[in-house]
N, C-alpha and C positions, 0 to 999 in steps of 0.2 A: 354720281350718287353712290356707286358701289365702292369707290375709293374712300369716300368719307366713312362708310361703314367699316371697312377694313382698318382704316386708321384709328377709328374709335375703339375697335376691338383690341388692336395692338396696345393702345394706350391703357385700356382697362386691365389687360393682362400684366403689363409692366407695372401698373399701380399696385396690383395685388402682390406681385413678386417682390417689389421693393418694400412694401409694407411688412410682409412676413420677414424679410431679411433684416429690416430695421428693428423689429421686435426681438428677433433672435440675438442680434448683435448688441442690443441694449442690455439684455439679460446677461450675456457673457461679460460685457464690460462691467456690469454691476457687481458680479462675483469676482472677476479677475483682478480688479484694482482696489480691493479692500485690504487693509493692513492685516486683518485677522487671517486671511488666506496665506499671506507670506509668513506670518508668525508661526502658524501651524506647520507649514512646510519646513521652516528653519528648525523647529523643534523635532520634527520627525527625522531629519537628517543630522541631528546633533551639531548643527552649524555653530551654535553659540559656544559649545565646548571645543570645537575644532579650530575656530577662528584664530586664537593666539598662536597655535602651531603653524597654521598656514601663513599668517603674516610674518611670523618670526623666520620661517624658511625663506620667504621672499626677501625680507630685509637683509638677512645674513648673506644670502647669495649675491645680492646687489652690492653690499659693502665689500665683499671679497673681490668682485669683478672690477669695480671702479678704481681708478687711480685718483690720488689727491684726497682721499677720505681721511678724516682725522684719525690718528693712531689709536686713540682711546675707543673709537667705534670698531676698529679692526680687532681689538683685543677681546671684544665681547663674543661669546660663543652662541650657538643657536639656542641653547638652554637659557642663557642669560636674556636673550631677546624675548623668548617665550614667557619667561617669568615677568619681565618688565611689561609686556603687553597685557598679560593676564591680570596684573595688578591695576591696570588702568580701568 
C-alpha cells in the first residue's frame, strides 16, 4: 500500500514538471520559429546589405582555388562578383 502511494506521488510530480516544461517550450517555439523574428534579426545586423559582399568573397576565393574553372570566371574580380550578386 505504501509503494502505491509513493508511486502515485512520483507520477503526480512528474506530471506537473512535464506540464510546465511543455508550456514553456511551446511558448519558446512559438516565438523562435516565426519569420518576423528572423527578419528583425537580419535587419539589426544589416545582413541584407552585407550579403552580396559575403557571397562575392566566398565565390571569388572558390574560383581562385579550384582548377578547371572557366577562364571568364577567373577574370572576374571580387567587386565584379559583388556587383553581380547585388543586382540579383
